[in-house]
N, C-alpha and C positions, 0 to 999 in steps of 0.2 A: 378598457373595453370599448367597443364601438358604441357611441351614445345612442345610436338607433336601436340597439339591442337591449338597452337597459329597461328594466321594469318602470312603470309610471303610475301615477294616480289620476283617476278621472272621477272626481266626486267621490262617491262611496265605493267605487270599484278600483281594483288594481289591474293593470294591463301587463302583459308579458313583454311588450316592447313598445316603442314610440311610433309605430307605423300604422297609419290608417289606410283602409281600403274604402274610399269615400263613396257617397251616393251618386249614381249615374243611371241614365236611361238604358235599359237592356232590351225591353220589349220581348222578354222571354216568357211572359205570362200566358195563362190560358184564360181567354176573355179578360176579366179584370181581377183575377186571382193569381197569387204566386204559384209556380208550377214546379214539377220535378226537375226541370231544366234550371230553374233558379237554385234549387237545393244543390245540384251538382256544381253549378258555377261558383257559388259562394263557398261550398265545402272545399273546392280545389284551392282557393286562396287561403282558407283557414289552414289547410294541410300544408300549404307552402310557407306558413309562418306569420301571416298578417295578425297584428295585435288587436285591432279594432276594425270591425266591418260595419259600415252603415249601409243599410239595404236601400234598394231602389225606392225612391219616394212614393208613398201611397197618398192618394187624394183623400182628404179627411171628410169630404162632403160630396154627394153625388152630383152637385152642380158643376163639378170639375172633372173633365175628361179630356186632357190635353193631347193624348196620342193613343193609338189604337188599343194597346194592351197595358195601359197605365193601371197599376194596381189600385184598388179601392179599399180603403182601410176597413170598411165594414165587412169586406169579403176576404180579409187577409189573415185572420187569426190562425187558421189551420196551416197555411203556408209559412207564416212566421214561426210557428211551433216547430215544423219540420226543419226549417233552415237553422233555427236556433240550436236544436238538438245536434244536427250534423256538425255545426261549427264549434259548439261547446266541446264536443268530443275531441276536437283538434286543438283546443286551448284558446280560442279567440273569443273576445267579447262581441256581442251582436246588438246593434241598435236599429230601431225602425226609423226610417226617414219619413217625416210627416210634412205635408204641405198642401197648398192650393195654388194653382197657376194664375187665378184671377183673370185679368184682362189679357195676359199672355198665353191663354189657353186656346182651345179650338171648339167651335160649335159643330164641327163636321160629324162627330161621333154621337154626341148627345142630342143634337138638333134643338138645343136650348140656348138661350141668351147667355153670354159671358157675364160674370160678375166682376166689378172693379170698384175701387174707391170713388173714381170720377169717370166722366165720359171722355177718356183718352183712347183714341184708336190704337189697336195692336199694330205695331210698326210694319210687320211683314205682310199680314193679310188685310190691313186697313179696317178690320172689323171693329165696330163701335160697341163697347160693352155697356151693360146696364149699371147705372149709379146704384150702389147697394143701399137698400132701405134698412132701417133698424132691425127688422126681423131677419133679413138676410145676414147681417153681421152677427146677430146672436146665434143663428143656426150654424155658421161656420166656426165660431168660437167654440160652441158646444161640440162640433165635429172634432176639433183638435183634442178636447178632453176625452171624448169617447174613444178616439183612436189610440190615445196614450194608454187608456185602461185596457183595451184589447191587446196591445203590445205587452203589457204587464202580465195579463192572463196567459199569453202565449209563451211566457218564460224568457222573454228577451231581457237584455241588461239595461235598456234605456231607450230613449227616443231623441231624435234631432229634429228641431223645428226649422224649416227653411225660410229664411229671410234674405236669401241670395237671389240667384237667377230664377226666372219663371216663378215668381213668388208673390202672392197677394199680400203677405206680411210686409215685404219690402215696398210694395206699391203704396201701402198706407204710410210708411215711414218717409216717403220721398215727395218733394214738391213737384217732381216731374209728373207724377201720376195721382197725387192727392191734392185736389183743388177745393176741397169741401170747406164750408164755413160753419159747420156744426162742430160739436166737441170732437168728432173723429178727424176733423181737419185742423182745428185750432191747436189740438194736442196730437201731433202726428205719431207719438209713441203709444197712444192709448190702446190701439188695436193690438200691438205687439205685447204690451203689458197684460192685457186681458187674456190673450192666447196663452202666454207663458204661465199666468196665474192659474188658468183652468187646467193646464197640463200638470202643473205641480200639485194641484188639488187631486187630480185623478190618480196620481202615483204616490200620494202621501203615505208614509209609513213603510215604504218599500226601499230597496237598495237600487232603485232605478236611476240611471244617469239621465240628466236633461241637458241637451246641447242646443246651440243656436248657430246656424250658418248665416252669417251676416255680410251683406254687401257693404263694404267700407269705402268704396269709391265708385260712384256710378259713371264717372268719366263724362259728366254733363254738368259742369260747374255753374251754369246759368240758373239751374233750379234743383239739381239732383243732390244726392248725398255726396259730400266731399270728405276727405280724410279727417279733418278737424271735427266736423259734425258727427262722423262715425265714432270717433273717440268718445264724444259726449253720450251718444246713444249706447255704446257698449258699456260705459261706466254706469249709466242708469239701469240697464237691464242685467248687469253682472250679478246682482244679488239673487236673481231668479234662475241662474243656469250654472252648470258645472264646467262647461267649456264653451268657447267661441271659435268657430272655424272662419278664418278671415278670407273673404273672396272679394271680387270686384265685378262690375258690370251692371247694365240696366237695360231697359227696353230698347235703347238706341245703340247699345254696345254689347249685345248678346254674345258675340264671338270672343269678347275680351275675357270672359270668365274662364274659358279653356282654349286659348289661342293655339295656332299651329306653330310650326318650327321657325317662323320669322320672328317670334317673340322670345326673348332670352329666358331660359329656365330660371325659376326663382324670382320672377318679376314682382311678386308681392312682398318681398323681404322688408322694405322700408315701411310699407303699410302695416304689416304684421307687427313690426317693432313698435309702431305708434300705438296700436291697440294693446300690446303687452304692457306698455307703460301706463295705460289709462285704466286698467282693471286690477283688482286685488290678485295677489299671487295664487290664492286658492282656486281661482278660475283658470283652468288650463287654456292655453292658446294653441290652436291647430293651424299650422301654416299650409297654404295651398298655392299653386301657381306653377304648373308645368314642372313639378318636382319629380324628375325622372333620373337624376344623377345623384348618387349617394353622397358625394363630397359636399354638394350644396346643402343637402339635408342635414348632414353632420354639422356643418357650420351654423345652420339655423338653431340647432340645439345647443351647441357648445357656447354660442354667443348669448344664450338666453333670450333670443328673439322669439322662440316658440318652445312649447313643451312637447308637441307632437308634430309629425309631418304627414301630409296626405299624399301618398304615392299611388294614385289610382290608375292612371294610364300605364305606369311602369309595371303594375301587377296584372293588368290586362295583357300586356306583352309577355310577361314572365310571371306566372303564378307562383313560382318557387323562389322569387327574389329574396325573401327574408331567409329562407332555408339556406340558400347559397351564401348569403352574407355570414350566417352563423358558421358555415363550414370554412369560411375564409376564402371563398371562391367568387369574389365580386366580379372578377373578369369574365366569369361564365354567365353572368346575367344577360339574358337576351335584351337588347336595347329597345327602348321606345324612341321612335324618331319624330314623335309629335306631329304625325301627318294628319291625324283626325279622319282618315279616309274611310275606315270601317268601324271605328269605335264611337263615332258621333251618329246617333241613331235617329234623330228627328229629321229624317229624310227618306222618301219613298224608296230610294236606291239602297239604303242600309236598313232593312227591316228589322234585323236583330243585331246585337252586339257581337263583334268579333275583332280580330287584329290581323293586319297585313302580314306580320311576322309569325304569329301563332294562330292559324285558322281554327284550331281546336277551341279557342276561347269562344264561349257561347254555344259550343256544340259538344260539350263534355259528354252528353248522354248518347251521342251517335257516332263519334269518331273512334276508330280503332286505336287501342293503346300503343304508344311508342316505346314503353318501358319493358318490352319483352325481348327474349332472345330467340332468334329463328331456330326452327327445328331442322332446317335443311339449308345450310350455308352454301352460297354460290358466289361466283365471281361476276360482279356487275360492272359494266362499262357505261359510264355516263358521258355523253358527248355534249359539251356546252357548259361553261362555268359561270353562267348568270345565276340569279336567285333560284330559279327552278332546278337547275343542275346541282347547285351546291346543297340545296335542301334535300334533294333526292339522295345525294351522296352521303350527307350527314345522317339522315334517318336510316338508310340502309346499313351504313357502317355501325351505327348504334345497335342495330338488330343482330349484328354478327356477320354480315356479309363482307367479303373482300371487295373493295371498291377501287376502281380506277376512274379518275375524272380527267377528261381531255378538253382543253380550251385552245382555240385557234390564236387568240391574242396573247400578249406577253404576261397578262395578269388577269385574275379572276374578277368578276363583278358584272360583266355584261352591260346592258343598257342602264342599270342602276348606277354603276360606276361613272358612266358618261353623264347621266342626268345630274349627278352630284357636283359636276363641274359648273353647273349653272348658278346664277346669282341666288343666294339665300337657300340653297339646297344642300349645304354642307353635311347636315345630319344624315342624309341618305347613305353616305359612305359607311356609316356605322352598321348598316344592315349587312353589307357584304364583308366588312371587316370581321364581324362576329361569325358569320357563316364560314368564312375562310379559317378562322381560328378553330372552330369546332371540327372542321374537316381534318386539319392538321393533328389535333389532339386525338382524333379517332383513327389516325393512321391511314387516311385516304391517300392513295397514290395520286399525286397531282402532276399532270403534264401540261405545261403551257407552251404557247408558240407552235402548236402542232394542229394542222387542219385535218381532222379525222377523215379518212377516205372510205370509199365503198369497201375496199378490202379489209380495213381495220374493223369495220362493223360486221361484215359477213363472216369473217374468219374468227371472230371472238367466240370463245368457248364459255358461254354463260349468258346471262341476261344483258340486254342493251336497252337503255332509255335515251331517247334523243331530246335534247333541250337546246336546240340550235338557234333559238332566238328569232329575230326579225330582220328585215332588210328595208331599204328605202321604198316608199310607196310610189305609185305612178302619178305623175303630175296631172292635174285637172286643168291646166292652163298651157298656152303655147309658149315655147322658149325659143327666142331668136338665136341663131348661131353667134357665139362669141360673148353672149351675156353671162353674167355671174350669178348662178343659182346654186345654193348649197343647202343641204338638210341641216336641221338643228343639231343632230348627232354628229355630223361631220364637222360642223363649225366648232363644237365643243372639243372633239377629239384633236383637231388640228391646232386649236388654241393651246391645249395641254402639251402637245408635242413641241410647239414652237415657244412655249412659255409666255405667250402674249397673244392678244387678238391681232388680226391684220390691221394695217394702217387705217385710221379713221376716215369716214366719208359719210355718205347717206345710205341708210339701210332700211329695207322693208322686211318686217317679220310677218309672214303669212301664217295665221293660226286658225285653221278651220275647226279645231277640236275645242278650244277654249279651256285648255288644261294648264298645268303649272309650267310646262316646258316653254311655250311661247312667251309667257310673261317673264320667266327668268332669263331667257335669251335677250329679250328687249331690254331688261334692266342691266344685263351684263354689257351689252353693246353701248348703252347710254352712259354707263359709268366709265367707259373707256374712251369717251369723247365723240362717239358717233352721233349723227343726227338720225333719230330712229322714228319710224312710223310702224304701228302695229295694226294690221288689217284683220278683221274678224267678220264672219257673216252674221254674227249674233248682235243683239241689241245692247249687250254689255260685254266688255272684255273679260276673258277668263271666267265664263259663266260656270264652268265645272268646279271652280274653287268655292262655290257655295257649300259643297260637301265638307270642306275642311275648315270653313269659317274664315277663309282668307280673301273672299271676294271683294269686300269693301276695302280692306287694307291694301290689296294689290292694286286696285284702281287709284287709291290715294297715292301709293308709291309711284305709280306710272305718271300721274299728273304732276307730282312734285318734282320728278326728275326731268320732265319736259318731253316725255314720249308722246308723240301725236297718235291719237286713237282714231282709226277709220272703221267705224261700226257699220253693220249691215252691208258689208262690202265683199265682193267676190273678185279674186285675182283672175284676170283673163289672159294677159300677155306680159312676158318679161322680155325687154329689149336691152341693148347695150346702154347702161346708164339710166334706164327708166323702167317703169312698170305701169300697166294699164289695169284699172279696176272698174268694177261696175256696181252701182247701187242695186242691191238685190230687190228693192221695192219698185223703184222707178225705171230701172234699166239704163239709167244715164251712165255713160262711161267717162272716166277722167284719168289723167296721167299724173305721175309724180316722179321726181328724181329718185333714183335708187341705184347706186353703184354696186350694191350687194342686196340680193334677195335671199332670205333665210326661210326655208320651208319647215314649219313646225307641225306639219300635217300627219296624216295617217301613215302607218307603216304596214308592211305585209309580212306574213309568216315566211320564215326562211326554212322551207321544207324540202329543198332540193335533194338532200341526202336521203330523207325518208322516202321520197318518190323513187329515187335511184335504186333503193334497196327493195323496191316492190311493196312499199307500205306495210312492211312486216313488223315493225317495231313500235313500241309504245312511245308516244310523244308527250311532252308536258310544257306548259308555258307559252311563250310567244310564238313558237313554231307551230302551235295549233292555231292560235289567233292572237295577235298582239293586244294585250289588255293591261291590267295593273299588276303591281307587285303581289297583291293578295292572291290573284289567280295563279301566278307563277309559283309561289311558295306552296299553295294548297295542292296544285297538281303534281309538283315535284314530290311532295310528301306522300300523296296517295299512290304515286307510281312505286315508291320504295316500299310502302306497306303492303302492296300487292305481290311482292316478289316471292315470298315464302308460302303463299297460299296455294293450295292444290286446286287451282281454277285456271280456266283459259285466260288469255290476255285481255279479254273484254269484261272480266269480272273481278270483284273485290269484296271483301267482307265489310259490312257496315254493322255498327252496334246499335241495337234498339234501345229504347228508354230504360229497359231493365238490364242493360249491359249484356244481353244475350247476342249471339252472333247470327247475322242474317246475310243473305246474298243480295247484292244489288248490282246495277251496271257499274263497271269500272269507270269511275269518273269523279269529278269534283262537283261540289255543290255550286249551283249558280247562286246569285245574290238572293234568290227567293227560296233557297233551301232544297231545290230539286237537284237532280243529277244530270250532268252533261258528259258525253263520252270524250275521253282523251284519246287523241290520235286518229279519230275517224271523221 
């Protein structure tokens, strides 16, 4: 039997399998309470087979308000009850996540001072917290106990205390953030012991599980928790908990707790093994660390490195992951590519949780269901085989439509397939590989190497959706005749066709966007022997990578590889063998050698076919406006869901919070949850 699917023991409770859906920020709340959106979100994972669900962390004291709709434990009992009942009906255990962000919080919402063990500024905002006085410490400890008691009254199966990322408990444990000379500093475990003791007291006599999420490597060895210290901490606290979830990260390495695709999945394996050896076997060990591939998870269990595995991002991408494994259909699991683009919510551009490959994540109460069969099957022609086109074809075929997918190139994948050729982006290909597999299994007729014409579209007897992608944007700089300028997409495509990059020389990568493409092209050229400069108008290279947690890591990689960074620079002229740039602040111009200039800038919608046909047909994805994979998949899906509805082409059904059907503009949610029209 697959070890992931075997029942397990978690203190006084039995679990139906070894797979956790771990705590993470969703921002799905109503003010500071859990909402009906939370209920639907967690119920969907429970129905998909998750064994243990740890809910979004609730602040145990009103001095902590780290993000807009962070749940507050004193307001959580009703929501906890509803979530627990919904998930229990599906067979999952449900635990409340409890914590306090301390000095890593925010004063923007509470307009009150932050609390922390010592006066250590928050790394991102530089805000200085208040040194906690004895009464502050006592109030927060009592808050943990009160929260645990409320969770018990709500009918949940246990609680998990956070001593990992964004955690006051970890801040007391660490020399990075605890500089006190009183008992709370001379014994850095005192606060954690008091918190766990109060929690145990609050749930005494019940069957409640008590877990601990523990940062076992702050990756700051000059003062922080190191693995050997963590083993000692875990050993001392083990008598007070039923399980320990092993994580890493600190105030200086926030992104390392859940890094993006540049970090190998399963990165915490050695750390987890060390903690497993340090604590009694009765204390379960939960492995964490980009666990999105089942083989790695199975290996962690069979090697006795861990007793449970946390597959959180994997189940955001595919809520039915466990159910598919139980059916022996592991290849059907929608992949998580570890992009962090929309599932990392502590960012104003990602106001609520979702997934680039499953935009229904976080929107369970409003999205039209995909698991129905159409009442009026038709023949759909999808033009364009990128993520928008393949998702449209996949969903439409699943609804029962006959689907023909036409792609001008020799293989499917569009811009995603091209981007996957860049340095460090290999996981991107998993998106289009999965979509292509689904299209084949649903018997979509796929025609590659054919550029759909006006006649193909106009003469088609049925619905048509245009997903024709993007084209190279207009240069904002002068190009001298004979100079060598190429777009990032063209460079990657030619490199794939030739099997190698062009001969080495001096290259300038122009990146006005600050996204992953410019960075990956610079890395790729540098690894092939080129002397590379990266020019950006911003104050930091790759500024958009802050969304995925790769900003600092990317700049470290660039510096280590020898890429020259030209910040706050504007490209003005490209000549033969050189380029002229301008400092955007001073206006000073300067030249540098560049036998090749790679433009990683903006692209334009390829909508010529749509215009040629009189703007008659629905569009989706980049041919509306080049954006991210998320918008492409979302709009392709919505185009398919609108096919069998008795509405005009500018309308689609949306589901309200009560799952009733309502009309709204035919469109895709913007990042703020509103609708924008597709194709107009």
